[in-house]
PDB file of N, CA, C and O in Angstrom:
ATOM      1  N   MET A   1       0.789  -1.175  -0.005  1.00  0.00           N
ATOM      2  CA  MET A   1      -0.003   0.027  -0.005  1.00  0.00           C
ATOM      3  C   MET A   1       0.900   1.219   0.035  1.00  0.00           C
ATOM      4  O   MET A   1       0.756   2.064  -0.849  1.00  0.00           O
ATOM      5  N   TYR A   2       1.808   1.389   0.947  1.00  0.00           N
ATOM      6  CA  TYR A   2       2.720   2.507   0.984  1.00  0.00           C
ATOM      7  C   TYR A   2       4.146   2.018   0.851  1.00  0.00           C
ATOM      8  O   TYR A   2       4.435   0.870   1.190  1.00  0.00           O
ATOM      9  N   SER A   3       5.041   2.855   0.369  1.00  0.00           N
ATOM     10  CA  SER A   3       6.385   2.471   0.261  1.00  0.00           C
ATOM     11  C   SER A   3       7.023   2.358   1.680  1.00  0.00           C
ATOM     12  O   SER A   3       6.411   2.756   2.672  1.00  0.00           O
ATOM     13  N   LYS A   4       8.213   1.830   1.750  1.00  0.00           N
ATOM     14  CA  LYS A   4       8.874   1.742   3.005  1.00  0.00           C
ATOM     15  C   LYS A   4       9.368   3.103   3.552  1.00  0.00           C
ATOM     16  O   LYS A   4       9.766   3.209   4.712  1.00  0.00           O
ATOM     17  N   ASP A   5       9.334   4.093   2.724  1.00  0.00           N
ATOM     18  CA  ASP A   5       9.715   5.426   3.146  1.00  0.00           C
ATOM     19  C   ASP A   5       8.640   5.982   4.039  1.00  0.00           C
ATOM     20  O   ASP A   5       7.512   6.222   3.610  1.00  0.00           O
ATOM     21  N   SER A   6       9.022   6.195   5.354  1.00  0.00           N
ATOM     22  CA  SER A   6       7.998   6.634   6.348  1.00  0.00           C
ATOM     23  C   SER A   6       7.445   7.993   6.070  1.00  0.00           C
ATOM     24  O   SER A   6       6.402   8.343   6.623  1.00  0.00           O
ATOM     25  N   SER A   7       8.065   8.759   5.267  1.00  0.00           N
ATOM     26  CA  SER A   7       7.595  10.121   4.922  1.00  0.00           C
ATOM     27  C   SER A   7       6.313   9.981   4.043  1.00  0.00           C
ATOM     28  O   SER A   7       5.509  10.911   3.968  1.00  0.00           O
ATOM     29  N   GLN A   8       6.145   8.850   3.408  1.00  0.00           N
ATOM     30  CA  GLN A   8       4.994   8.588   2.554  1.00  0.00           C
ATOM     31  C   GLN A   8       3.778   8.088   3.270  1.00  0.00           C
ATOM     32  O   GLN A   8       2.699   8.029   2.681  1.00  0.00           O
ATOM     33  N   ILE A   9       3.916   7.720   4.546  1.00  0.00           N
ATOM     34  CA  ILE A   9       2.833   7.163   5.365  1.00  0.00           C
ATOM     35  C   ILE A   9       2.133   8.258   6.074  1.00  0.00           C
ATOM     36  O   ILE A   9       2.762   9.012   6.816  1.00  0.00           O
ATOM     37  N   PRO A  10       0.769   8.390   5.867  1.00  0.00           N
ATOM     38  CA  PRO A  10       0.034   9.512   6.540  1.00  0.00           C
ATOM     39  C   PRO A  10      -0.027   9.249   8.004  1.00  0.00           C
ATOM     40  O   PRO A  10       0.017   8.101   8.445  1.00  0.00           O
ATOM     41  N   ASP A  11      -0.131  10.336   8.785  1.00  0.00           N
ATOM     42  CA  ASP A  11      -0.234  10.296  10.225  1.00  0.00           C
ATOM     43  C   ASP A  11      -1.608   9.740  10.600  1.00  0.00           C
ATOM     44  O   ASP A  11      -2.586   9.942   9.881  1.00  0.00           O
ATOM     45  N   PHE A  12      -1.670   9.037  11.734  1.00  0.00           N
ATOM     46  CA  PHE A  12      -2.899   8.489  12.199  1.00  0.00           C
ATOM     47  C   PHE A  12      -4.008   9.603  12.310  1.00  0.00           C
ATOM     48  O   PHE A  12      -5.149   9.357  11.918  1.00  0.00           O
ATOM     49  N   ASP A  13      -3.703  10.726  12.798  1.00  0.00           N
ATOM     50  CA  ASP A  13      -4.648  11.791  12.949  1.00  0.00           C
ATOM     51  C   ASP A  13      -5.147  12.354  11.626  1.00  0.00           C
ATOM     52  O   ASP A  13      -6.263  12.863  11.527  1.00  0.00           O
ATOM     53  N   GLN A  14      -4.313  12.253  10.635  1.00  0.00           N
ATOM     54  CA  GLN A  14      -4.691  12.753   9.278  1.00  0.00           C
ATOM     55  C   GLN A  14      -5.776  11.863   8.677  1.00  0.00           C
ATOM     56  O   GLN A  14      -6.688  12.371   8.025  1.00  0.00           O
ATOM     57  N   VAL A  15      -5.696  10.557   8.879  1.00  0.00           N
ATOM     58  CA  VAL A  15      -6.699   9.670   8.261  1.00  0.00           C
ATOM     59  C   VAL A  15      -7.773   9.245   9.275  1.00  0.00           C
ATOM     60  O   VAL A  15      -8.622   8.423   8.932  1.00  0.00           O
ATOM     61  N   GLY A  16      -7.770   9.762  10.484  1.00  0.00           N
ATOM     62  CA  GLY A  16      -8.831   9.464  11.456  1.00  0.00           C
ATOM     63  C   GLY A  16      -8.772   8.029  12.031  1.00  0.00           C
ATOM     64  O   GLY A  16      -9.788   7.490  12.471  1.00  0.00           O
ATOM     65  N   MET A  17      -7.588   7.432  12.019  1.00  0.00           N
ATOM     66  CA  MET A  17      -7.471   6.060  12.655  1.00  0.00           C
ATOM     67  C   MET A  17      -7.239   6.154  14.116  1.00  0.00           C
ATOM     68  O   MET A  17      -6.670   7.127  14.612  1.00  0.00           O
ATOM     69  N   HIS A  18      -7.679   5.143  14.815  1.00  0.00           N
ATOM     70  CA  HIS A  18      -7.478   5.050  16.241  1.00  0.00           C
ATOM     71  C   HIS A  18      -6.146   4.368  16.473  1.00  0.00           C
ATOM     72  O   HIS A  18      -5.641   3.626  15.631  1.00  0.00           O
ATOM     73  N   ARG A  19      -5.576   4.656  17.685  1.00  0.00           N
ATOM     74  CA  ARG A  19      -4.301   4.116  18.117  1.00  0.00           C
ATOM     75  C   ARG A  19      -4.503   3.279  19.312  1.00  0.00           C
ATOM     76  O   ARG A  19      -5.310   3.622  20.176  1.00  0.00           O
ATOM     77  N   LEU A  20      -3.798   2.178  19.404  1.00  0.00           N
ATOM     78  CA  LEU A  20      -3.810   1.350  20.574  1.00  0.00           C
ATOM     79  C   LEU A  20      -2.727   1.892  21.508  1.00  0.00           C
ATOM     80  O   LEU A  20      -1.542   1.794  21.188  1.00  0.00           O
ATOM     81  N   LEU A  21      -3.104   2.455  22.646  1.00  0.00           N
ATOM     82  CA  LEU A  21      -2.140   3.084  23.477  1.00  0.00           C
ATOM     83  C   LEU A  21      -1.538   2.141  24.517  1.00  0.00           C
ATOM     84  O   LEU A  21      -0.392   2.315  24.930  1.00  0.00           O
ATOM     85  N   SER A  22      -2.343   1.109  24.952  1.00  0.00           N
ATOM     86  CA  SER A  22      -1.787   0.254  25.968  1.00  0.00           C
ATOM     87  C   SER A  22      -2.570  -1.095  25.944  1.00  0.00           C
ATOM     88  O   SER A  22      -3.771  -1.160  25.682  1.00  0.00           O
ATOM     89  N   VAL A  23      -1.800  -2.136  26.234  1.00  0.00           N
ATOM     90  CA  VAL A  23      -2.402  -3.470  26.457  1.00  0.00           C
ATOM     91  C   VAL A  23      -2.104  -3.780  27.879  1.00  0.00           C
ATOM     92  O   VAL A  23      -0.951  -3.776  28.310  1.00  0.00           O
ATOM     93  N   ASN A  24      -3.191  -4.059  28.637  1.00  0.00           N
ATOM     94  CA  ASN A  24      -3.130  -4.332  30.095  1.00  0.00           C
ATOM     95  C   ASN A  24      -3.587  -5.750  30.370  1.00  0.00           C
ATOM     96  O   ASN A  24      -4.604  -6.189  29.834  1.00  0.00           O
ATOM     97  N   VAL A  25      -2.865  -6.456  31.181  1.00  0.00           N
ATOM     98  CA  VAL A  25      -3.235  -7.844  31.597  1.00  0.00           C
ATOM     99  C   VAL A  25      -3.107  -8.025  33.089  1.00  0.00           C
ATOM    100  O   VAL A  25      -2.371  -7.288  33.745  1.00  0.00           O
ATOM    101  N   GLY A  26      -3.819  -9.004  33.640  1.00  0.00           N
ATOM    102  CA  GLY A  26      -3.766  -9.326  34.993  1.00  0.00           C
ATOM    103  C   GLY A  26      -4.394 -10.689  35.272  1.00  0.00           C
ATOM    104  O   GLY A  26      -5.270 -11.124  34.524  1.00  0.00           O
ATOM    105  N   LEU A  27      -3.982 -11.344  36.291  1.00  0.00           N
ATOM    106  CA  LEU A  27      -4.492 -12.604  36.642  1.00  0.00           C
ATOM    107  C   LEU A  27      -5.307 -12.494  37.894  1.00  0.00           C
ATOM    108  O   LEU A  27      -5.111 -11.593  38.709  1.00  0.00           O
ATOM    109  N   PRO A  28      -6.277 -13.471  38.049  1.00  0.00           N
ATOM    110  CA  PRO A  28      -7.153 -13.337  39.210  1.00  0.00           C
ATOM    111  C   PRO A  28      -6.357 -13.523  40.553  1.00  0.00           C
ATOM    112  O   PRO A  28      -5.331 -14.202  40.597  1.00  0.00           O
ATOM    113  N   ARG A  29      -6.865 -12.907  41.598  1.00  0.00           N
ATOM    114  CA  ARG A  29      -6.296 -13.032  42.909  1.00  0.00           C
ATOM    115  C   ARG A  29      -7.388 -12.944  43.979  1.00  0.00           C
ATOM    116  O   ARG A  29      -8.438 -12.351  43.732  1.00  0.00           O
ATOM    117  N   ASP A  30      -7.168 -13.504  45.120  1.00  0.00           N
ATOM    118  CA  ASP A  30      -8.094 -13.421  46.229  1.00  0.00           C
ATOM    119  C   ASP A  30      -7.866 -12.195  47.061  1.00  0.00           C
ATOM    120  O   ASP A  30      -6.733 -11.905  47.444  1.00  0.00           O
ATOM    121  N   VAL A  31      -8.933 -11.461  47.351  1.00  0.00           N
ATOM    122  CA  VAL A  31      -8.855 -10.266  48.191  1.00  0.00           C
ATOM    123  C   VAL A  31      -9.982 -10.328  49.218  1.00  0.00           C
ATOM    124  O   VAL A  31     -10.991 -11.010  49.038  1.00  0.00           O
ATOM    125  N   THR A  32      -9.765  -9.587  50.301  1.00  0.00           N
ATOM    126  CA  THR A  32     -10.827  -9.480  51.269  1.00  0.00           C
ATOM    127  C   THR A  32     -11.598  -8.256  51.014  1.00  0.00           C
ATOM    128  O   THR A  32     -11.039  -7.168  50.877  1.00  0.00           O
ATOM    129  N   TRP A  33     -12.921  -8.416  50.946  1.00  0.00           N
ATOM    130  CA  TRP A  33     -13.862  -7.295  50.718  1.00  0.00           C
ATOM    131  C   TRP A  33     -15.122  -7.542  51.551  1.00  0.00           C
ATOM    132  O   TRP A  33     -15.776  -8.578  51.430  1.00  0.00           O
ATOM    133  N   ASN A  34     -15.430  -6.597  52.367  1.00  0.00           N
ATOM    134  CA  ASN A  34     -16.597  -6.722  53.251  1.00  0.00           C
ATOM    135  C   ASN A  34     -16.510  -7.986  54.100  1.00  0.00           C
ATOM    136  O   ASN A  34     -17.497  -8.699  54.279  1.00  0.00           O
ATOM    137  N   ARG A  35     -15.327  -8.249  54.612  1.00  0.00           N
ATOM    138  CA  ARG A  35     -15.080  -9.378  55.488  1.00  0.00           C
ATOM    139  C   ARG A  35     -15.257 -10.793  54.789  1.00  0.00           C
ATOM    140  O   ARG A  35     -15.397 -11.826  55.443  1.00  0.00           O
ATOM    141  N   LYS A  36     -15.239 -10.750  53.441  1.00  0.00           N
ATOM    142  CA  LYS A  36     -15.389 -11.981  52.655  1.00  0.00           C
ATOM    143  C   LYS A  36     -14.135 -12.074  51.740  1.00  0.00           C
ATOM    144  O   LYS A  36     -13.563 -11.055  51.355  1.00  0.00           O
ATOM    145  N   THR A  37     -13.756 -13.232  51.427  1.00  0.00           N
ATOM    146  CA  THR A  37     -12.703 -13.417  50.390  1.00  0.00           C
ATOM    147  C   THR A  37     -13.395 -13.569  49.056  1.00  0.00           C
ATOM    148  O   THR A  37     -14.264 -14.420  48.865  1.00  0.00           O
ATOM    149  N   VAL A  38     -12.990 -12.736  48.163  1.00  0.00           N
ATOM    150  CA  VAL A  38     -13.508 -12.780  46.780  1.00  0.00           C
ATOM    151  C   VAL A  38     -12.377 -12.908  45.789  1.00  0.00           C
ATOM    152  O   VAL A  38     -11.252 -12.482  46.049  1.00  0.00           O
ATOM    153  N   ARG A  39     -12.688 -13.502  44.639  1.00  0.00           N
ATOM    154  CA  ARG A  39     -11.690 -13.606  43.615  1.00  0.00           C
ATOM    155  C   ARG A  39     -11.936 -12.529  42.571  1.00  0.00           C
ATOM    156  O   ARG A  39     -13.070 -12.365  42.122  1.00  0.00           O
ATOM    157  N   THR A  40     -10.901 -11.787  42.171  1.00  0.00           N
ATOM    158  CA  THR A  40     -11.050 -10.733  41.222  1.00  0.00           C
ATOM    159  C   THR A  40      -9.816 -10.610  40.311  1.00  0.00           C
ATOM    160  O   THR A  40      -8.706 -10.965  40.705  1.00  0.00           O
ATOM    161  N   ALA A  41     -10.024 -10.113  39.115  1.00  0.00           N
ATOM    162  CA  ALA A  41      -8.917  -9.841  38.257  1.00  0.00           C
ATOM    163  C   ALA A  41      -9.008  -8.369  37.777  1.00  0.00           C
ATOM    164  O   ALA A  41      -8.570  -8.039  36.675  1.00  0.00           O
ATOM    165  N   ILE A  42      -9.560  -7.539  38.592  1.00  0.00           N
ATOM    166  CA  ILE A  42      -9.775  -6.131  38.231  1.00  0.00           C
ATOM    167  C   ILE A  42      -8.454  -5.357  38.015  1.00  0.00           C
ATOM    168  O   ILE A  42      -8.437  -4.415  37.223  1.00  0.00           O
ATOM    169  N   TRP A  43      -7.351  -5.725  38.693  1.00  0.00           N
ATOM    170  CA  TRP A  43      -6.127  -4.996  38.603  1.00  0.00           C
ATOM    171  C   TRP A  43      -5.350  -5.560  37.369  1.00  0.00           C
ATOM    172  O   TRP A  43      -5.007  -6.738  37.267  1.00  0.00           O
ATOM    173  N   LYS A  44      -5.115  -4.591  36.452  1.00  0.00           N
ATOM    174  CA  LYS A  44      -4.374  -4.966  35.258  1.00  0.00           C
ATOM    175  C   LYS A  44      -3.169  -4.010  35.154  1.00  0.00           C
ATOM    176  O   LYS A  44      -3.205  -2.869  35.616  1.00  0.00           O
ATOM    177  N   SER A  45      -2.098  -4.535  34.524  1.00  0.00           N
ATOM    178  CA  SER A  45      -0.901  -3.708  34.338  1.00  0.00           C
ATOM    179  C   SER A  45      -0.456  -3.744  32.903  1.00  0.00           C
ATOM    180  O   SER A  45      -0.610  -4.768  32.239  1.00  0.00           O
ATOM    181  N   PRO A  46       0.091  -2.660  32.405  1.00  0.00           N
ATOM    182  CA  PRO A  46       0.509  -2.615  30.986  1.00  0.00           C
ATOM    183  C   PRO A  46       1.671  -3.541  30.697  1.00  0.00           C
ATOM    184  O   PRO A  46       2.560  -3.696  31.533  1.00  0.00           O
ATOM    185  N   VAL A  47       1.677  -4.131  29.577  1.00  0.00           N
ATOM    186  CA  VAL A  47       2.760  -4.962  29.083  1.00  0.00           C
ATOM    187  C   VAL A  47       3.415  -4.366  27.860  1.00  0.00           C
ATOM    188  O   VAL A  47       2.741  -3.702  27.072  1.00  0.00           O
ATOM    189  N   ALA A  48       4.692  -4.577  27.673  1.00  0.00           N
ATOM    190  CA  ALA A  48       5.396  -4.035  26.538  1.00  0.00           C
ATOM    191  C   ALA A  48       5.461  -5.011  25.382  1.00  0.00           C
ATOM    192  O   ALA A  48       5.399  -6.226  25.573  1.00  0.00           O
ATOM    193  N   GLY A  49       5.582  -4.485  24.217  1.00  0.00           N
ATOM    194  CA  GLY A  49       5.694  -5.305  23.040  1.00  0.00           C
ATOM    195  C   GLY A  49       4.449  -6.025  22.583  1.00  0.00           C
ATOM    196  O   GLY A  49       3.357  -5.761  23.086  1.00  0.00           O
ATOM    197  N   ARG A  50       4.601  -6.937  21.630  1.00  0.00           N
ATOM    198  CA  ARG A  50       3.486  -7.654  21.052  1.00  0.00           C
ATOM    199  C   ARG A  50       2.996  -8.682  22.036  1.00  0.00           C
ATOM    200  O   ARG A  50       3.805  -9.279  22.747  1.00  0.00           O
ATOM    201  N   GLN A  51       1.674  -8.917  22.108  1.00  0.00           N
ATOM    202  CA  GLN A  51       1.050  -9.878  22.938  1.00  0.00           C
ATOM    203  C   GLN A  51       0.129 -10.802  22.073  1.00  0.00           C
ATOM    204  O   GLN A  51      -0.619 -10.346  21.208  1.00  0.00           O
ATOM    205  N   ARG A  52       0.236 -12.117  22.364  1.00  0.00           N
ATOM    206  CA  ARG A  52      -0.634 -13.021  21.646  1.00  0.00           C
ATOM    207  C   ARG A  52      -2.090 -12.913  22.103  1.00  0.00           C
ATOM    208  O   ARG A  52      -2.355 -12.875  23.304  1.00  0.00           O
ATOM    209  N   VAL A  53      -2.982 -12.865  21.216  1.00  0.00           N
ATOM    210  CA  VAL A  53      -4.417 -12.837  21.472  1.00  0.00           C
ATOM    211  C   VAL A  53      -4.997 -14.131  21.087  1.00  0.00           C
ATOM    212  O   VAL A  53      -4.848 -14.560  19.943  1.00  0.00           O
ATOM    213  N   ASN A  54      -5.681 -14.803  22.028  1.00  0.00           N
ATOM    214  CA  ASN A  54      -6.356 -16.048  21.833  1.00  0.00           C
ATOM    215  C   ASN A  54      -7.800 -15.791  21.551  1.00  0.00           C
ATOM    216  O   ASN A  54      -8.209 -14.632  21.469  1.00  0.00           O
ATOM    217  N   LYS A  55      -8.642 -16.887  21.389  1.00  0.00           N
ATOM    218  CA  LYS A  55     -10.092 -16.680  21.233  1.00  0.00           C
ATOM    219  C   LYS A  55     -10.739 -15.992  22.415  1.00  0.00           C
ATOM    220  O   LYS A  55     -11.670 -15.212  22.212  1.00  0.00           O
ATOM    221  N   LEU A  56     -10.301 -16.235  23.638  1.00  0.00           N
ATOM    222  CA  LEU A  56     -10.928 -15.700  24.780  1.00  0.00           C
ATOM    223  C   LEU A  56     -10.215 -14.577  25.530  1.00  0.00           C
ATOM    224  O   LEU A  56     -10.847 -13.860  26.306  1.00  0.00           O
ATOM    225  N   ASN A  57      -8.901 -14.413  25.311  1.00  0.00           N
ATOM    226  CA  ASN A  57      -8.212 -13.402  26.084  1.00  0.00           C
ATOM    227  C   ASN A  57      -6.820 -13.144  25.443  1.00  0.00           C
ATOM    228  O   ASN A  57      -6.480 -13.663  24.380  1.00  0.00           O
ATOM    229  N   VAL A  58      -6.044 -12.304  26.170  1.00  0.00           N
ATOM    230  CA  VAL A  58      -4.695 -11.980  25.793  1.00  0.00           C
ATOM    231  C   VAL A  58      -3.816 -12.816  26.729  1.00  0.00           C
ATOM    232  O   VAL A  58      -4.127 -12.961  27.911  1.00  0.00           O
ATOM    233  N   VAL A  59      -2.725 -13.362  26.199  1.00  0.00           N
ATOM    234  CA  VAL A  59      -1.835 -14.181  27.050  1.00  0.00           C
ATOM    235  C   VAL A  59      -1.376 -13.337  28.249  1.00  0.00           C
ATOM    236  O   VAL A  59      -0.994 -12.177  28.098  1.00  0.00           O
ATOM    237  N   GLY A  60      -1.421 -13.934  29.420  1.00  0.00           N
ATOM    238  CA  GLY A  60      -1.092 -13.204  30.675  1.00  0.00           C
ATOM    239  C   GLY A  60      -2.277 -12.518  31.316  1.00  0.00           C
ATOM    240  O   GLY A  60      -2.131 -11.845  32.336  1.00  0.00           O
ATOM    241  N   ASP A  61      -3.460 -12.680  30.723  1.00  0.00           N
ATOM    242  CA  ASP A  61      -4.674 -12.090  31.282  1.00  0.00           C
ATOM    243  C   ASP A  61      -5.684 -13.226  31.498  1.00  0.00           C
ATOM    244  O   ASP A  61      -5.730 -14.201  30.748  1.00  0.00           O
ATOM    245  N   ALA A  62      -6.474 -13.063  32.535  1.00  0.00           N
ATOM    246  CA  ALA A  62      -7.586 -13.975  32.843  1.00  0.00           C
ATOM    247  C   ALA A  62      -8.688 -13.299  33.547  1.00  0.00           C
ATOM    248  O   ALA A  62      -8.527 -12.219  34.116  1.00  0.00           O
ATOM    249  N   GLN A  63      -9.887 -13.975  33.508  1.00  0.00           N
ATOM    250  CA  GLN A  63     -11.025 -13.416  34.246  1.00  0.00           C
ATOM    251  C   GLN A  63     -11.278 -14.267  35.485  1.00  0.00           C
ATOM    252  O   GLN A  63     -11.067 -15.480  35.470  1.00  0.00           O
ATOM    253  N   ALA A  64     -11.725 -13.631  36.541  1.00  0.00           N
ATOM    254  CA  ALA A  64     -12.010 -14.365  37.777  1.00  0.00           C
ATOM    255  C   ALA A  64     -13.415 -14.991  37.725  1.00  0.00           C
ATOM    256  O   ALA A  64     -13.629 -16.103  38.209  1.00  0.00           O
ATOM    257  N   ASP A  65     -14.341 -14.276  37.144  1.00  0.00           N
ATOM    258  CA  ASP A  65     -15.730 -14.672  37.092  1.00  0.00           C
ATOM    259  C   ASP A  65     -16.038 -15.195  35.669  1.00  0.00           C
ATOM    260  O   ASP A  65     -16.446 -14.420  34.804  1.00  0.00           O
ATOM    261  N   LEU A  66     -15.844 -16.502  35.430  1.00  0.00           N
ATOM    262  CA  LEU A  66     -15.970 -17.030  34.094  1.00  0.00           C
ATOM    263  C   LEU A  66     -17.422 -17.098  33.602  1.00  0.00           C
ATOM    264  O   LEU A  66     -17.684 -17.298  32.417  1.00  0.00           O
ATOM    265  N   ALA A  67     -18.357 -16.925  34.546  1.00  0.00           N
ATOM    266  CA  ALA A  67     -19.772 -17.066  34.165  1.00  0.00           C
ATOM    267  C   ALA A  67     -20.130 -15.961  33.211  1.00  0.00           C
ATOM    268  O   ALA A  67     -20.972 -16.148  32.333  1.00  0.00           O
ATOM    269  N   GLY A  68     -19.482 -14.766  33.373  1.00  0.00           N
ATOM    270  CA  GLY A  68     -19.848 -13.686  32.510  1.00  0.00           C
ATOM    271  C   GLY A  68     -18.819 -13.368  31.405  1.00  0.00           C
ATOM    272  O   GLY A  68     -19.023 -12.473  30.585  1.00  0.00           O
ATOM    273  N   HIS A  69     -17.710 -14.127  31.409  1.00  0.00           N
ATOM    274  CA  HIS A  69     -16.646 -13.772  30.503  1.00  0.00           C
ATOM    275  C   HIS A  69     -16.163 -14.869  29.563  1.00  0.00           C
ATOM    276  O   HIS A  69     -15.642 -14.575  28.487  1.00  0.00           O
ATOM    277  N   ALA A  70     -16.329 -16.139  29.959  1.00  0.00           N
ATOM    278  CA  ALA A  70     -15.725 -17.232  29.151  1.00  0.00           C
ATOM    279  C   ALA A  70     -16.692 -17.881  28.170  1.00  0.00           C
ATOM    280  O   ALA A  70     -17.097 -19.033  28.331  1.00  0.00           O
ATOM    281  N   PHE A  71     -17.028 -17.151  27.208  1.00  0.00           N
ATOM    282  CA  PHE A  71     -17.863 -17.770  26.127  1.00  0.00           C
ATOM    283  C   PHE A  71     -17.620 -17.060  24.821  1.00  0.00           C
ATOM    284  O   PHE A  71     -17.195 -15.905  24.804  1.00  0.00           O
ATOM    285  N   LEU A  72     -17.879 -17.725  23.754  1.00  0.00           N
ATOM    286  CA  LEU A  72     -17.690 -17.119  22.415  1.00  0.00           C
ATOM    287  C   LEU A  72     -19.033 -16.690  21.902  1.00  0.00           C
ATOM    288  O   LEU A  72     -20.010 -17.426  22.038  1.00  0.00           O
ATOM    289  N   ILE A  73     -19.106 -15.551  21.331  1.00  0.00           N
ATOM    290  CA  ILE A  73     -20.356 -15.074  20.648  1.00  0.00           C
ATOM    291  C   ILE A  73     -20.216 -15.376  19.173  1.00  0.00           C
ATOM    292  O   ILE A  73     -19.254 -14.942  18.540  1.00  0.00           O
ATOM    293  N   VAL A  74     -21.125 -16.086  18.637  1.00  0.00           N
ATOM    294  CA  VAL A  74     -21.037 -16.495  17.233  1.00  0.00           C
ATOM    295  C   VAL A  74     -22.171 -15.690  16.494  1.00  0.00           C
ATOM    296  O   VAL A  74     -23.361 -15.838  16.773  1.00  0.00           O
ATOM    297  N   ALA A  75     -21.727 -14.866  15.575  1.00  0.00           N
ATOM    298  CA  ALA A  75     -22.690 -14.057  14.804  1.00  0.00           C
ATOM    299  C   ALA A  75     -23.279 -14.918  13.673  1.00  0.00           C
ATOM    300  O   ALA A  75     -22.555 -15.655  13.003  1.00  0.00           O
ATOM    301  N   ASN A  76     -24.532 -14.818  13.481  1.00  0.00           N
ATOM    302  CA  ASN A  76     -25.177 -15.567  12.325  1.00  0.00           C
ATOM    303  C   ASN A  76     -25.335 -14.601  11.171  1.00  0.00           C
ATOM    304  O   ASN A  76     -25.838 -14.981  10.113  1.00  0.00           O
TER     305      ASN A  76
END
């Protein structure tokens, strides 16, 4: 599409494209909340470089409550 010369490539803002600023991942952990132990993965941290994306998540990331997160939506 464009030559390897970076001066030929339009800026993201010029063409209205969105930029991915950060990929954040985190694993579930047990915390105490209202005197109960609950499992959560709400805390995420940014990772550097490329990250593999699977069908359900990004490598290094997981969900604590799989009832609402671990399914595939198939469009007809």
